[in-house]
C-alpha positions in Angstrom: 13.6 -30.0 6.8 12.0 -28.1 9.7 8.5 -29.5 9.9 7.6 -27.0 12.7 8.7 -24.0 10.7 5.3 -22.3 11.1 5.8 -21.9 14.9 8.3 -19.1 14.2 7.3 -17.8 10.8 6.5 -14.2 10.0 3.5 -14.5 7.6 2.6 -11.7 5.2 -0.9 -11.7 3.5 -1.5 -10.1 0.2 -3.8 -10.1 -2.8 -1.7 -10.4 -6.0 -4.0 -8.1 -8.0 -3.5 -5.1 -5.6 0.2 -5.6 -4.7 2.5 -4.7 -7.8 1.7 -4.3 -11.4 4.5 -5.2 -13.8 2.9 -4.6 -17.2 1.0 -1.4 -16.8 -2.5 -2.8 -17.2 -3.6 -1.5 -13.7 -3.7 -5.0 -12.2 -1.1 -6.5 -9.9 0.4 -9.8 -11.2 2.8 -12.6 -10.3 5.7 -10.9 -12.1 5.2 -7.8 -10.0 5.1 -9.8 -6.8 8.2 -11.7 -7.9 10.1 -8.4 -8.3 9.0 -7.4 -4.8 10.3 -10.5 -3.0 13.6 -8.8 -2.1 11.6 -6.1 -0.3 9.6 -8.7 1.6 12.7 -10.7 2.5 14.4 -7.5 3.8 11.4 -6.8 5.9 11.8 -10.2 7.5 8.9 -12.1 6.0 9.4 -15.8 5.9 6.0 -16.9 4.5 3.5 -15.4 2.0 -0.2 -16.1 2.3 -1.7 -15.4 -1.2 -5.4 -14.7 -1.4 -7.2 -16.7 -4.1 -5.8 -16.4 -7.6 -7.7 -19.1 -9.3 -9.9 -18.7 -12.4 -12.9 -16.7 -11.2 -15.8 -14.5 -12.3 -14.4 -12.2 -9.6 -17.7 -11.4 -7.9 -16.2 -11.9 -4.4 -12.5 -11.0 -4.8 -11.6 -14.5 -6.1 -13.3 -16.5 -3.4 -15.8 -17.5 -6.0 -13.7 -20.1 -7.8 -14.6 -21.2 -11.3 -11.7 -23.6 -11.8 -9.1 -24.7 -9.2 -6.6 -25.8 -11.8 -6.5 -22.6 -13.8 -5.3 -19.1 -12.8 -6.9 -15.7 -13.1 -5.3 -14.9 -16.4 -5.1 -11.2 -15.5 -2.4 -12.2 -13.0 -0.3 -14.4 -15.3 -0.1 -18.1 -16.1 1.3 -21.2 -14.4 4.8 -20.4 -15.8 4.7 -17.0 -14.0 3.5 -18.8 -10.8 6.3 -21.4 -10.8 8.8 -18.6 -11.4 7.4 -16.9 -8.3 7.8 -20.1 -6.3 11.4 -20.5 -7.4 12.3 -16.9 -6.6 10.6 -17.1 -3.2 12.6 -20.2 -2.4 15.8 -18.4 -3.3 15.1 -15.7 -0.6 13.8 -18.1 2.0 10.1 -17.4 1.7 7.5 -20.1 1.7 4.1 -19.7 0.0 0.7 -20.6 1.4 -2.3 -20.3 -0.9 -6.0 -19.7 0.0 -8.1 -22.7 -0.5 -11.8 -21.9 -0.7 -13.6 -25.2 -0.8 -16.6 -24.5 1.3 -18.2 -23.3 -1.9 -17.5 -22.6 -5.6 -18.7 -20.1 -8.1 -22.1 -20.9 -9.6 -20.2 -20.8 -12.9 -18.0 -23.7 -11.9 -18.3 -26.7 -14.2 -19.5 -28.9 -11.3 -22.5 -26.6 -10.5 -23.4 -26.1 -14.2 -23.6 -29.9 -14.6 -25.4 -30.4 -11.3 -28.2 -28.0 -12.4 -28.9 -30.1 -15.5 -30.3 -33.3 -14.0 -30.8 -35.1 -10.7 -29.0 -38.0 -12.4 -25.8 -36.0 -12.9 -22.9 -37.3 -11.0 -22.3 -33.7 -9.9 -25.8 -33.2 -8.4 -24.6 -34.4 -5.0 -21.6 -32.2 -5.1 -23.9 -29.5 -3.8 -26.8 -29.3 -1.3 -30.3 -29.3 -2.7 -33.9 -29.4 -1.5 -36.9 -29.9 -3.7 -39.3 -28.1 -1.4 -38.8 -24.5 -0.3 -36.8 -24.7 3.0 -37.8 -22.6 6.0 -35.7 -19.5 6.2 -33.1 -19.9 8.9 -32.1 -16.2 9.1 -28.4 -16.9 9.4 -27.0 -15.6 6.2 -23.5 -14.2 6.9 -23.5 -11.5 4.2 -26.8 -9.8 4.9 -26.7 -6.4 6.7 -26.6 -7.1 10.4 -25.1 -10.5 9.8 -28.4 -12.3 9.8 -31.9 -12.1 8.5 -31.4 -13.3 4.9 -32.0 -16.8 3.6 -29.3 -19.3 2.9 -31.3 -21.0 0.2 -31.8 -19.9 -3.4 -34.1 -21.3 -6.0 -32.5 -22.5 -9.3 -35.0 -22.6 -12.2 -32.9 -24.9 -14.3 -32.5 -27.4 -11.5 -36.1 -26.9 -10.3 -34.7 -27.1 -6.7 -33.3 -24.9 -3.9 -29.5 -24.9 -3.2 -27.7 -23.8 -0.1 -25.2 -21.0 0.2 -23.4 -19.8 3.4 -22.4 -16.5 1.8 -23.4 -14.9 -1.4 -26.1 -16.6 -3.6 -23.6 -16.9 -6.5 -21.4 -19.1 -4.2 -23.3 -22.5 -3.8 -21.9 -24.6 -0.9 -20.2 -27.9 -1.7 -21.4 -31.0 0.0 -18.2 -31.8 1.9 -19.7 -35.0 3.2 -19.7 -36.4 -0.3 -16.6 -38.7 -0.7 -16.4 -37.7 -4.4 -16.1 -34.0 -3.3 -13.4 -34.9 -0.8 -11.5 -36.8 -3.5 -11.6 -33.7 -5.7 -10.3 -31.6 -2.9 -7.4 -34.1 -2.5 -6.7 -33.7 -6.2 -6.6 -29.9 -5.9 -4.2 -30.1 -2.9 -2.0 -32.6 -4.7 -1.7 -30.4 -7.7 -0.6 -27.3 -5.8 1.7 -29.1 -3.4 3.5 -30.7 -6.3 4.0 -27.2 -7.8 5.8 -26.3 -4.6 3.4 -24.5 -2.2 3.9 -25.1 1.6 0.3 -25.5 2.5 -3.2 -24.0 2.5 -5.2 -21.4 4.3 -8.6 -23.2 4.7 -11.3 -20.6 4.2 -14.5 -20.8 6.2 -13.5 -24.0 8.0 -16.4 -24.2 10.5 -19.0 -23.7 7.8 -18.0 -26.9 6.1 -19.7 -28.8 8.9 -22.8 -26.6 9.4 -26.1 -28.5 9.2 -27.3 -27.8 5.7 -30.6 -29.3 4.7 -30.4 -33.1 4.7 -26.7 -33.5 4.6 -25.4 -36.2 6.9 -21.8 -35.8 8.1 -21.7 -39.0 10.1 -20.8 -39.4 13.7 -17.6 -37.3 13.5 -17.5 -34.7 10.6 -14.0 -33.7 11.7 -12.7 -37.0 10.3 -12.7 -35.1 7.0 -10.1 -32.7 8.3 -8.0 -35.6 9.7 -8.0 -37.0 6.2 -7.0 -33.6 4.8 -4.1 -33.5 7.3 -2.9 -37.0 6.5 -3.1 -36.4 2.8 -1.2 -33.1 2.9 1.6 -34.5 5.1 1.9 -37.6 3.0 2.4 -35.4 -0.1 4.7 -32.9 1.6 6.0 -33.7 5.0 6.3 -30.0 6.2 3.2 -28.6 4.5 0.6 -27.1 6.8 -3.1 -26.3 7.1 -4.0 -22.9 8.5 -7.7 -22.6 9.2 -10.1 -19.6 9.5 -12.0 -20.7 12.6 -13.9 -17.7 14.0 -15.2 -19.4 17.1 -14.8 -19.3 20.9 -11.6 -20.8 22.5 -13.4 -23.9 23.9 -14.1 -24.9 20.3 -10.6 -24.5 18.9 -9.6 -28.0 20.1 -12.2 -29.5 17.8 -10.2 -28.2 14.9 -6.8 -29.0 16.2 -8.0 -32.5 17.2 -5.3 -34.7 18.7 -2.7 -32.8 16.7 -4.1 -34.5 13.7 -6.3 -31.8 12.0 -5.3 -28.2 11.5 -1.7 -27.1 12.2 -2.7 -23.5 12.8 -5.9 -21.5 13.6 -6.4 -17.8 13.4 -7.0 -16.3 16.9 -10.1 -14.2 16.3 -11.1 -14.3 19.9 -8.0 -12.6 21.2 -8.2 -10.2 18.3 -11.6 -9.0 19.5 -10.5 -8.4 23.0 -7.3 -6.7 21.9 -9.4 -4.0 20.3 -11.6 -3.8 23.4 -8.4 -3.2 25.4 -7.2 -0.6 23.0 -10.5 1.2 23.1 -10.6 1.2 26.9 -6.9 1.8 27.2 -6.6 -1.0 29.8 -5.2 -4.5 29.6 -8.0 -6.3 31.5 -10.0 -7.6 28.4 -7.1 -9.1 26.5 -5.6 -10.6 29.7 -8.9 -12.3 30.4 -9.1 -13.6 26.8 -5.5 -15.0 26.9 -6.3 -16.8 30.1 -9.2 -18.5 28.4 -7.1 -19.8 25.6 -5.9 -23.4 25.7 -2.2 -24.0 26.0 -0.7 -24.9 22.6 0.5 -28.5 22.0 3.8 -29.2 20.3 2.4 -29.3 16.8 -0.3 -26.6 17.3 0.0 -22.9 16.8 -2.4 -19.9 16.8 -2.0 -17.2 14.2 -2.1 -13.7 15.6 -3.2 -10.8 13.5 -4.3 -7.2 13.9 -6.4 -6.7 10.7 -7.2 -9.0 7.8 -8.8 -8.5 4.4 -12.4 -8.6 5.7 -14.2 -6.5 8.2 -12.9 -6.4 11.8 -15.5 -8.8 13.0 -16.4 -8.0 16.7 -19.0 -10.7 17.2 -17.2 -12.3 20.1 -17.9 -9.2 22.2 -21.1 -8.4 24.0 -23.3 -5.7 22.4 -22.2 -3.1 24.9 -18.5 -4.0 24.4 -19.0 -3.9 20.6 -20.4 -0.4 20.9 -17.4 0.7 23.0 -15.1 -0.3 20.2 -17.3 1.3 17.5 -17.4 4.5 19.5 -13.6 4.5 19.8 -12.6 3.4 16.3 -15.6 3.6 14.0 -17.9 6.4 15.3 -19.5 7.0 11.8 -22.0 4.6 10.4 -20.0 4.5 7.1 -17.1 3.0 9.1 -19.2 0.0 10.2 -20.4 -3.0 8.2 -22.8 -6.0 8.7 -23.8 -4.6 12.1 -20.8 -6.4 13.6 -17.6 -5.1 12.1 -15.4 -2.2 11.2 -14.1 -1.5 7.6 -11.0 0.5 8.5 -7.3 -0.3 8.8 -5.6 -0.2 12.1 -3.4 2.9 11.6 -6.4 5.1 10.8 -8.4 3.6 13.7 -5.5 4.6 16.0 -5.6 8.2 14.4 -2.1 7.6 13.0 -0.7 7.8 16.6 2.8 6.4 16.2 3.1 5.4 19.9 -0.2 3.5 19.8 0.6 1.9 16.5 3.9 0.6 17.8 2.2 -0.7 21.0 -0.3 -2.6 18.8 2.2 -4.2 16.6 4.5 -5.0 19.5 1.6 -7.1 20.8 1.4 -8.7 17.4 5.0 -9.9 17.6 4.9 -11.0 21.2 1.4 -12.5 21.9 1.4 -16.3 21.9 1.3 -17.5 18.3 2.7 -16.7 14.8 2.4 -13.1 13.6 0.4 -12.4 10.4 0.9 -9.0 8.7 -1.6 -7.7 6.1 0.1 -5.9 3.2 0.6 -2.2 3.9 0.5 -2.5 7.7 4.2 -2.2 7.8 4.0 1.4 6.5 0.7 2.3 8.2 -1.7 2.4 5.2 -5.2 3.7 5.7 -8.5 2.8 4.0 -10.8 4.4 1.4 -14.3 4.6 2.8 -15.7 5.7 -0.6 -15.3 2.1 -1.7 -18.1 -0.3 -1.1 -18.2 -2.8 1.7 -14.9 -4.5 2.6 -13.1 -3.1 -0.5 -12.4 -0.1 1.7 -9.4 -2.0 3.2 -8.3 -3.5 -0.1 -6.8 -0.5 -1.8 -3.6 -0.9 -3.8 -0.1 -1.0 -2.3 1.6 2.3 -1.8 5.2 2.0 -3.0 6.2 5.6 -3.7 5.0 9.1 -4.0 5.1 8.8 -7.8 2.3 8.0 -10.2 -0.3 5.7 -8.7 1.9 5.3 -5.7 4.3 3.2 -7.8 1.8 0.4 -8.0 1.2 0.7 -11.7 2.0 2.9 -14.7 -1.6 2.6 -15.9 -4.1 5.5 -16.0 -5.7 6.0 -12.6 -9.1 5.1 -14.0 -7.7 1.7 -15.0 -6.5 0.6 -11.6 -8.1 -2.6 -10.3 -8.8 -0.9 -6.9 -8.5 2.7 -5.7 -5.3 4.1 -4.3 -5.6 6.3 -1.2 -4.7 9.7 -2.7 -6.0 12.3 -0.2 -5.6 13.0 3.5 -3.0 11.8 6.0 -2.9 8.3 4.5 -2.3 9.4 0.9 0.4 7.6 -1.0 2.2 10.9 -1.2 2.6 10.9 2.6 2.8 7.1 3.3 4.8 4.9 1.0 7.6 2.4 1.0 10.2 4.4 -0.8 10.0 7.4 1.6 10.0 5.2 4.7 13.0 3.3 3.5 14.9 6.6 3.6 13.7 7.7 7.1 15.7 6.1 9.8 12.8 6.4 12.3 10.0 5.4 10.0 7.3 2.8 10.9 8.7 0.5 8.1 12.2 0.5 9.7 10.6 0.0 13.1 8.7 -3.0 11.8 11.8 -4.6 10.3 13.6 -4.1 13.6 10.7 -5.6 15.6 10.6 -8.6 13.3 14.3 -9.1 13.5 14.1 -9.3 17.3 11.1 -11.6 17.1 13.0 -14.0 14.9 16.2 -13.8 17.1 14.3 -14.9 20.2 12.2 -17.8 19.1 10.8 -18.3 22.6 8.0 -15.9 21.6 6.7 -18.7 19.3 7.2 -21.7 21.4 6.3 -23.3 24.7 3.7 -22.6 27.4 2.6 -19.1 28.2 1.3 -17.3 31.3 -0.3 -14.0 32.0 1.4 -12.4 34.9 -0.3 -10.4 37.6 1.0 -6.8 37.7 -1.6 -5.3 40.0 -2.3 -2.6 37.4 -5.2 -3.0 35.0 -3.4 -0.8 32.4 -0.5 -3.2 31.9 -0.4 -6.6 30.2 2.5 -8.8 31.2 3.0 -12.3 29.8 5.8 -14.8 29.5 6.6 -17.8 27.4 8.8 -20.6 28.5 10.4 -23.3 26.4 13.5 -25.4 26.4 15.2 -22.5 24.5 14.6 -20.0 27.3 12.0 -17.5 28.6 10.6 -14.4 26.9 8.7 -11.7 28.7 6.6 -8.8 27.3 5.1 -5.8 29.0 2.6 -3.4 27.4 1.0 -0.3 28.8 -2.3 0.4 27.2 -2.7 3.8 28.8 -1.4 7.2 28.0 0.1 7.5 31.5 3.6 6.5 32.6 3.4 3.5 35.0 5.7 1.2 37.0 4.6 -2.3 37.8 6.2 -5.0 39.9 6.5 -8.7 39.0 6.8 -11.7 41.2 9.0 -14.1 39.2 10.5 -17.1 40.9 13.9 -16.7 39.4 14.4 -13.1 38.2 18.2 -13.3 37.8 19.8 -12.5 34.5 16.7 -11.2 32.7 17.7 -8.8 30.0 15.9 -6.1 28.0 16.0 -6.8 24.3 13.5 -4.4 22.6 11.2 -1.6 23.6 9.9 1.9 22.9 12.7 3.4 24.9 16.1 2.6 26.5 15.0 1.7 30.0 17.2 1.0 33.0 18.1 -2.7 33.2 15.7 -5.0 34.9 16.5 -5.2 38.6 16.0 -8.7 39.9 15.8 -7.4 43.5 12.9 -5.1 43.1 11.5 -6.7 39.9 10.0 -3.3 39.0 9.2 -2.5 35.3 8.8 1.0 34.2 6.8 1.8 31.1 6.2 5.1 29.3 2.8 6.1 28.1 1.8 3.4 25.5 5.2 1.8 26.3 6.3 -1.7 25.7 9.3 -3.8 26.7 10.5 -7.2 25.6 12.8 -9.1 28.0 14.6 -12.4 27.7 16.3 -15.0 29.8 18.5 -17.6 28.2 18.1 -21.4 28.6 21.3 -21.8 30.7 19.7 -19.8 33.5 16.4 -21.8 33.6 
């Protein structure tokens, strides 16, 4: 049993309902996903992160949970899910599931009971105030990201309840021991079925001051209890948290290696896009230098795009506008005043060289790479869809009917399929790219293969190297297994940089955008084409 498996995993995120439909009803399902596991395994995926699939009114893509022990029946039943787990294990793929316990649906049994009486045992499962609270202007889902109230009046309860996000998602009172016990029960249930852990949705919001809730001296003790419980039930299970904060606050969620195993690196993600917009490495190099060195059991999760908007709120207003101008110049491409509702390939104008550069960074930056479904073929978005649904179109499998996603009538598809323009399923799909030797899909599989072959990229300490050229990012990772180096040229100009490594002997090129001359330890010069990248390696015996 490898309890540190997550340090060198390749994680693939998908929503079951938009991935593959097996019965022709227009909705993806567990059976369809099970049939696609060989594709994911051949790509090199070792772990699936499944977005919520619990019973839900489906007012927020499943993040409004009505029952944590029942499935969305459109996707299948528990029998289908356990078959999926078995099939995934056969091809060496673990499964993480999304656990949204900051809030529930207002239709959850707990909330319905809580509304009935102050004497209900479920009343304190949520956060109430009898008098109208002062508006705090911090609602996450209002246009601009602020300005709306986090409180809503409930006529039946004759009180106000707190919601971080939508009004139909009342926040749970995580400080309540009874709520914590229920979360333990939920974790226990799914771990026993065979999942390898949980992606903890909205982790920082669990501890936000909400009304008169008292979290005690150290609210993070709750996460320590979660960690202990999960590892007791399944020794190699993990917690991967959504923590969209500054780097100096990450340690609060790692703790003394006793809280989260992994955190998403939103901070580096913001500055990655600023670097891509400016075509220079300085912003991301600065962000990497601000990151704490990972401890043995800790790991950051690196991603390019996720299922939400590209949230740029870690940038200054001027920097954010630079990224908007480069990648979302039209107002319809922006959302919440802080984000972009486009996929990466379209933001990069389908420029293959820049797309490869971006995903080369994904596989070499310190942390575990997380791919969003469709990124491996360069899918685009549908801006005619509302809000964040623009980047949640169905998977494009072939140039056939509905892109091979479903045999249903187009009007019955759960979400749109991109059917016009350069990103149409007729031009971008798995089947065609399988056949093309030089396709993005085959490039991705190759990059993943090298990433897995040289585990140094996922382990040990890292250092940003000084190249003397603001266009180039150079960084290295050292562990007891060896040393890995990566060079990335953010500009459209050919460049040559010089390194100053203490022991440059026996460094070998392993992957890149071109076949470059071997690294010369005497000159330590590294040539890069426009938007070029090179991965280099030095084995343990030389260190």
